[in-house]
C-alpha positions as CSV (number, residue, x, y, z in Angstrom):
1,M,6.4,127.6,-81.7
2,S,4.4,124.5,-81.6
3,T,5.3,121.1,-80.1
4,T,3.6,117.9,-79.2
5,L,2.5,116.0,-76.2
6,E,3.5,112.3,-76.2
7,K,-0.1,111.4,-76.8
8,G,-0.1,113.4,-80.0
9,Q,-1.9,116.6,-78.9
10,H,-0.3,119.8,-80.3
11,I,0.5,122.5,-77.9
12,N,2.4,125.8,-78.0
13,F,5.8,125.4,-76.1
14,Y,5.9,128.9,-74.6
15,K,2.2,128.8,-73.7
16,V,3.0,125.7,-71.7
17,I,6.3,126.7,-70.2
18,T,5.5,130.3,-69.2
19,P,3.1,129.5,-66.3
20,I,5.6,126.9,-65.0
21,I,8.5,129.4,-65.2
22,I,6.4,132.0,-63.2
23,S,5.6,129.3,-60.7
24,V,9.2,128.3,-60.2
25,F,10.3,131.9,-60.1
26,G,7.9,132.8,-57.4
27,V,9.3,130.1,-55.0
28,Y,12.9,130.7,-55.9
29,L,12.5,134.3,-55.0
30,T,11.9,133.1,-51.5
31,I,15.1,131.0,-51.6
32,G,17.0,134.1,-52.8
33,I,15.5,136.2,-50.1
34,A,16.6,133.8,-47.5
35,L,20.2,133.6,-48.9
36,G,20.5,137.3,-49.0
37,V,19.8,137.9,-45.3
38,L,20.4,134.7,-43.4
39,P,24.3,134.8,-43.2
40,K,24.3,138.3,-41.5
41,F,21.2,137.5,-39.4
42,V,22.9,134.4,-38.0
43,Q,26.2,136.2,-37.5
44,N,25.2,139.7,-36.4
45,N,21.8,139.2,-34.7
46,L,22.2,135.7,-33.2
47,G,26.0,135.8,-32.7
48,F,27.0,132.4,-34.3
49,D,30.2,131.6,-36.2
50,S,30.8,130.7,-39.8
51,I,30.3,127.0,-39.2
52,I,26.8,127.5,-38.0
53,I,26.2,129.9,-40.9
54,G,27.3,127.1,-43.3
55,L,25.0,124.6,-41.4
56,V,22.0,126.9,-41.7
57,I,22.6,127.6,-45.4
58,G,23.4,124.0,-46.3
59,L,20.5,122.4,-44.3
60,Q,18.0,123.3,-46.9
61,S,19.8,121.5,-49.6
62,L,20.4,118.4,-47.4
63,S,16.7,118.4,-46.7
64,T,15.9,118.6,-50.3
65,L,18.3,115.8,-51.0
66,L,16.7,113.4,-48.5
67,T,13.2,113.9,-50.0
68,R,14.1,113.7,-53.7
69,A,13.2,110.0,-53.9
70,Y,9.8,110.5,-52.3
71,S,9.0,113.6,-54.4
72,G,10.0,111.7,-57.5
73,K,7.7,108.8,-56.5
74,I,4.8,111.2,-55.7
75,T,5.3,113.0,-59.1
76,D,5.3,109.7,-61.0
77,T,2.3,108.2,-59.1
78,K,0.1,111.1,-58.1
79,G,1.0,113.6,-60.9
80,A,3.4,116.5,-61.4
81,K,0.7,119.1,-60.6
82,S,0.1,117.5,-57.2
83,S,3.8,117.4,-56.4
84,K,4.3,121.1,-57.4
85,M,1.3,122.2,-55.3
86,S,2.8,120.4,-52.2
87,G,6.0,122.5,-52.7
88,V,4.0,125.7,-52.8
89,I,2.1,124.9,-49.5
90,L,5.3,123.9,-47.7
91,T,7.0,127.2,-48.8
92,V,4.3,129.1,-47.0
93,V,5.0,127.1,-43.8
94,A,8.7,127.8,-44.1
95,G,8.0,131.5,-44.4
96,A,6.1,131.4,-41.2
97,M,9.0,129.7,-39.4
98,Y,11.4,132.4,-40.6
99,V,9.1,135.0,-39.2
100,L,9.1,133.2,-35.8
101,A,12.9,133.1,-35.8
102,V,12.9,136.9,-36.0
103,L,10.3,137.2,-33.2
104,F,12.3,134.9,-31.0
105,Q,15.7,136.4,-31.7
106,A,16.1,137.6,-28.1
107,D,16.8,133.9,-27.3
108,K,19.3,133.0,-29.9
109,F,18.9,129.2,-29.5
110,W,15.1,129.3,-29.9
111,A,15.6,131.5,-33.0
112,L,18.3,129.1,-34.3
113,G,15.8,126.2,-33.8
114,C,13.2,128.0,-35.8
115,L,15.7,128.8,-38.6
116,L,16.8,125.2,-38.8
117,L,13.2,124.0,-39.0
118,A,12.4,126.6,-41.6
119,R,15.4,125.5,-43.7
120,I,14.3,121.8,-43.5
121,I,10.7,122.7,-44.6
122,H,12.1,125.1,-47.3
123,G,14.2,122.2,-48.6
124,I,11.3,119.8,-48.8
125,S,9.2,122.4,-50.6
126,E,12.0,122.9,-53.2
127,S,12.2,119.1,-53.7
128,F,8.5,118.8,-54.6
129,L,8.3,122.0,-56.6
130,V,11.3,121.4,-58.9
131,T,10.6,117.7,-59.5
132,G,6.9,118.5,-60.2
133,A,7.7,121.5,-62.4
134,L,10.3,119.8,-64.5
135,T,8.2,116.6,-65.0
136,W,5.1,118.7,-65.8
137,G,7.0,120.8,-68.4
138,I,8.6,117.9,-70.2
139,G,5.4,116.0,-70.2
140,L,3.5,118.8,-71.8
141,A,6.3,120.1,-74.2
142,G,7.6,116.7,-75.3
143,H,10.8,114.7,-74.8
144,T,12.6,116.4,-77.7
145,N,12.4,119.7,-75.8
146,S,13.8,118.3,-72.5
147,G,16.9,120.5,-72.6
148,K,14.9,123.6,-73.3
149,V,12.4,122.9,-70.5
150,M,15.3,122.4,-68.1
151,T,17.0,125.5,-69.4
152,W,14.0,127.7,-68.9
153,N,13.2,126.2,-65.5
154,G,16.8,127.0,-64.5
155,I,16.4,130.6,-65.7
156,A,13.4,130.9,-63.3
157,M,15.3,129.3,-60.5
158,Y,18.5,131.4,-60.6
159,A,16.7,134.6,-61.7
160,G,14.6,134.2,-58.5
161,I,17.8,133.8,-56.4
162,A,19.6,136.7,-58.2
163,I,16.7,139.1,-57.6
164,G,15.6,137.7,-54.2
165,A,19.0,138.1,-52.6
166,P,19.6,141.8,-53.3
167,M,15.8,142.5,-52.7
168,S,16.1,141.1,-49.2
169,I,19.4,143.0,-48.5
170,W,17.6,146.2,-49.5
171,L,14.5,145.4,-47.4
172,S,16.6,144.6,-44.3
173,K,18.6,147.9,-44.7
174,E,15.6,150.1,-45.3
175,Y,13.2,148.5,-42.9
176,S,14.2,145.3,-41.0
177,I,14.7,141.7,-41.7
178,L,11.0,140.9,-40.8
179,P,9.4,142.2,-44.0
180,A,11.8,140.0,-46.0
181,F,10.7,136.9,-44.2
182,I,7.0,137.8,-44.4
183,L,7.5,138.1,-48.2
184,I,8.7,134.4,-48.2
185,A,5.3,133.4,-46.8
186,L,3.4,135.4,-49.4
187,L,5.2,134.8,-52.7
188,P,4.2,131.1,-53.0
189,F,0.6,132.3,-53.8
190,V,2.0,133.7,-57.1
191,S,3.3,130.3,-57.8
192,W,-0.1,128.7,-57.1
193,I,-2.1,131.2,-59.2
194,S,0.2,131.0,-62.2
195,T,-0.4,127.3,-62.9
196,A,-4.0,126.9,-61.6
197,K,-5.4,126.5,-65.1
198,L,-2.6,124.5,-66.7
199,P,-3.7,121.0,-67.7
200,S,-2.3,117.9,-65.8
201,I,-0.4,115.2,-67.6
202,P,-1.6,111.6,-67.5
203,V,-0.1,109.2,-64.9
204,D,0.7,105.6,-65.9
205,K,-0.2,103.8,-62.7
206,N,0.3,100.3,-64.3
207,H,4.0,100.9,-65.0
208,I,6.4,98.8,-63.0
209,R,8.6,101.3,-61.2
210,T,12.4,101.0,-61.3
211,P,13.9,101.2,-57.8
212,F,15.3,104.6,-56.9
213,Y,18.8,103.2,-56.3
214,K,18.9,101.8,-59.8
215,V,17.8,105.1,-61.3
216,I,20.6,106.8,-59.3
217,G,23.1,104.2,-60.6
218,A,22.0,104.8,-64.2
219,I,22.6,108.6,-64.0
220,S,25.4,108.7,-61.4
221,G,28.1,109.8,-63.8
222,Q,26.2,112.9,-64.9
223,G,25.0,113.4,-61.4
224,L,28.4,113.4,-59.8
225,S,29.7,115.8,-62.4
226,L,26.8,118.1,-61.7
227,A,27.4,117.9,-57.9
228,F,31.0,119.0,-58.2
229,S,30.2,121.8,-60.6
230,S,27.5,123.0,-58.2
231,M,30.0,123.5,-55.4
232,A,31.0,126.8,-57.0
233,F,27.5,128.2,-56.8
234,G,27.2,126.9,-53.2
235,C,30.4,128.9,-52.3
236,I,29.0,132.1,-53.8
237,A,25.5,131.6,-52.2
238,S,27.0,130.9,-48.7
239,F,29.9,133.2,-48.3
240,I,30.2,135.9,-51.0
241,A,28.4,138.4,-48.7
242,L,30.8,137.8,-45.8
243,F,33.8,137.8,-48.1
244,F,32.8,141.3,-49.3
245,A,32.4,142.4,-45.7
246,E,35.8,141.0,-44.8
247,K,37.4,143.0,-47.6
248,N,35.4,146.1,-46.8
249,W,33.9,146.2,-50.3
250,G,30.3,146.9,-49.1
251,D,27.4,144.6,-49.5
252,A,27.4,141.9,-52.1
253,S,24.2,142.8,-53.9
254,L,26.0,143.5,-57.2
255,A,27.9,140.2,-57.0
256,F,24.6,138.2,-56.5
257,M,23.0,140.2,-59.3
258,T,26.0,139.8,-61.7
259,F,26.0,136.0,-61.2
260,G,22.2,135.8,-61.8
261,V,22.1,138.1,-64.8
262,C,25.0,136.3,-66.5
263,Y,23.4,132.9,-65.7
264,V,20.0,134.0,-67.1
265,L,21.3,135.7,-70.2
266,T,23.5,132.7,-71.0
267,R,20.4,130.5,-70.8
268,V,18.2,132.9,-72.8
269,F,20.6,133.1,-75.7
270,F,21.9,129.6,-75.7
271,A,18.9,127.6,-74.5
272,S,19.0,125.2,-77.5
273,F,22.7,124.4,-77.3
274,P,22.5,121.2,-75.2
275,D,19.8,119.7,-77.5
276,K,21.6,121.0,-80.6
277,Y,25.3,120.3,-80.0
278,G,25.1,117.6,-77.4
279,G,25.3,117.5,-73.6
280,F,29.0,116.6,-73.3
281,T,30.4,119.4,-75.4
282,I,28.4,122.1,-73.8
283,A,29.0,120.9,-70.3
284,F,32.8,120.7,-70.8
285,I,33.1,124.2,-72.2
286,S,30.8,125.5,-69.5
287,L,33.0,124.0,-66.8
288,I,36.2,125.6,-68.2
289,I,34.5,129.0,-67.9
290,E,33.3,128.2,-64.4
291,V,36.8,127.3,-63.2
292,I,38.1,130.6,-64.6
293,G,35.4,132.5,-62.7
294,Q,36.2,130.8,-59.4
295,M,39.9,131.4,-59.8
296,L,39.3,135.1,-60.4
297,I,37.4,135.4,-57.1
298,W,40.1,133.5,-55.3
299,T,42.9,135.7,-56.6
300,S,40.9,139.0,-56.6
301,V,42.4,142.1,-55.2
302,S,39.5,144.3,-56.0
303,K,35.7,144.3,-55.8
304,T,35.5,144.6,-59.6
305,V,37.6,141.5,-60.2
306,A,35.5,139.5,-57.7
307,I,32.3,140.6,-59.4
308,I,33.7,139.6,-62.8
309,G,34.5,136.2,-61.3
310,C,30.9,135.8,-60.1
311,G,29.7,136.7,-63.6
312,L,31.9,134.1,-65.3
313,T,30.8,131.5,-62.7
314,G,27.2,132.3,-63.7
315,V,28.0,131.9,-67.4
316,G,29.8,128.6,-66.8
317,F,27.3,127.1,-64.4
318,S,24.3,128.2,-66.5
319,L,24.3,125.3,-69.1
320,V,25.9,122.6,-67.0
321,F,22.5,121.5,-65.5
322,P,20.6,121.1,-68.8
323,A,23.6,119.8,-70.7
324,L,24.2,116.9,-68.3
325,G,20.4,116.5,-67.8
326,V,19.9,115.8,-71.5
327,L,22.4,112.9,-71.1
328,A,20.8,111.7,-67.8
329,I,17.2,111.4,-68.9
330,Q,18.1,109.5,-72.0
331,K,19.0,106.6,-69.6
332,V,15.4,106.0,-68.3
333,K,11.9,105.3,-69.7
334,P,9.4,108.2,-70.0
335,Q,7.3,106.8,-67.1
336,M,10.3,107.2,-64.8
337,R,11.1,110.8,-65.7
338,G,9.9,112.2,-62.4
339,T,12.1,109.7,-60.5
340,A,15.1,110.3,-62.8
341,L,14.8,114.1,-62.5
342,G,14.4,113.8,-58.8
343,A,17.6,111.6,-58.6
344,Y,19.5,113.9,-60.9
345,V,18.6,117.1,-59.1
346,A,19.4,115.3,-55.8
347,F,23.1,115.6,-56.8
348,V,22.7,119.4,-56.7
349,D,21.1,119.1,-53.3
350,L,24.0,116.9,-52.0
351,S,26.5,119.4,-53.4
352,L,24.9,122.5,-51.9
353,G,24.2,120.7,-48.7
354,L,27.9,119.9,-48.3
355,A,29.2,123.1,-49.9
356,G,28.0,125.3,-47.0
357,P,29.5,123.4,-44.1
358,L,32.8,122.6,-46.0
359,A,33.2,126.2,-47.2
360,G,32.5,127.2,-43.6
361,L,35.3,125.0,-42.3
362,I,37.7,126.4,-45.0
363,A,36.7,129.9,-44.1
364,G,37.3,129.2,-40.4
365,W,40.7,127.6,-41.0
366,L,42.0,130.1,-43.6
367,N,39.8,132.9,-44.8
368,Y,36.7,133.6,-47.0
369,Q,38.7,134.0,-50.1
370,A,40.1,130.5,-49.9
371,V,36.6,129.2,-50.3
372,Y,36.8,130.0,-54.0
373,L,39.9,127.9,-54.5
374,F,37.8,125.0,-53.2
375,G,35.1,126.0,-55.6
376,G,37.6,126.0,-58.6
377,I,39.1,122.6,-57.6
378,S,35.5,121.1,-57.4
379,C,34.8,122.3,-61.0
380,I,38.1,120.6,-62.2
381,L,37.0,117.4,-60.5
382,S,33.6,117.8,-62.3
383,M,35.5,117.9,-65.7
384,I,37.4,114.8,-64.9
385,I,34.3,112.9,-64.0
386,L,32.6,114.1,-67.2
387,L,35.5,112.8,-69.3
388,F,34.8,109.3,-68.0
389,N,31.0,109.6,-68.6
390,K,30.7,111.1,-72.1
391,K,27.5,109.2,-72.9
């Protein structure tokens, strides 16, 4: 399949997008690895409660949120390739801090300090990588393929999480937690190598930039809907492992895997739907499915039902991001795409940053299963917001 650059140069879509997908996948494997082992490490090895677990998990997303404006600015002024490479380097640094946390675990507060710093750096790296990769992909593939670029980047992101989480659980069982964290420091080199020969996109340095707060205002409707829909994923990422442990259902590897496989397959088979049928229609249908998935986990009386709920959540959540994203980037000029994408994805960061601590509070007050009632209500709120922001 052939597409066009905005300057008129013809380029093969999959030849462009494949290196970017590999690059994003390499870094999101590190995020999945961290999610797979951090809750139990913080609880069992360091002895902290569910609120601290939620803080550790959520801090990465809050860190990403606070740096979205800057990463968008760097992407628009210095280039998408430069932004993506900054994300790769910072992921290596985050991996080193995770390793130090394991080495210092005899003193739980030193170890916690290293973990918190690692999460902050990991969050900043994600901010630069995703903003750079999305802008780079859309710049090379063309504006008419925006939804498809976001879809395939999302496949790389959540496939990385879906594979990374069970991989780290297996490594920690067979060996120890240390090899999992060492892997976080090594995988970013795959991300670097994959895009080393990919051409840069031109930067319009003479364009008068729209202030970040105005860009946020322009896309706030789609962004808020995205934020509430992302709470469901945050609930699974933060507490599904501990929920399974509470119910004596064994480890949650299959739950993570089911979510990821359903998420990825939905995107593979329906990648063109947001561009083809419109962002509003696809987002609304997806949210209905996501609500059903969360309700199944909340009411589950068996491991099988909970895993089906994770799968439906993955199916529903899969196309929400590109569907709402198609609507969002239509509201800005091409020269501001990096900033707009940074602002748009910042709503996911806000959601995931809040989901961990809020879900931790709910789990502390009630139980881990109640977390998924909260996830379902969040998706319903997302649907209501979407209804008021159809265009």
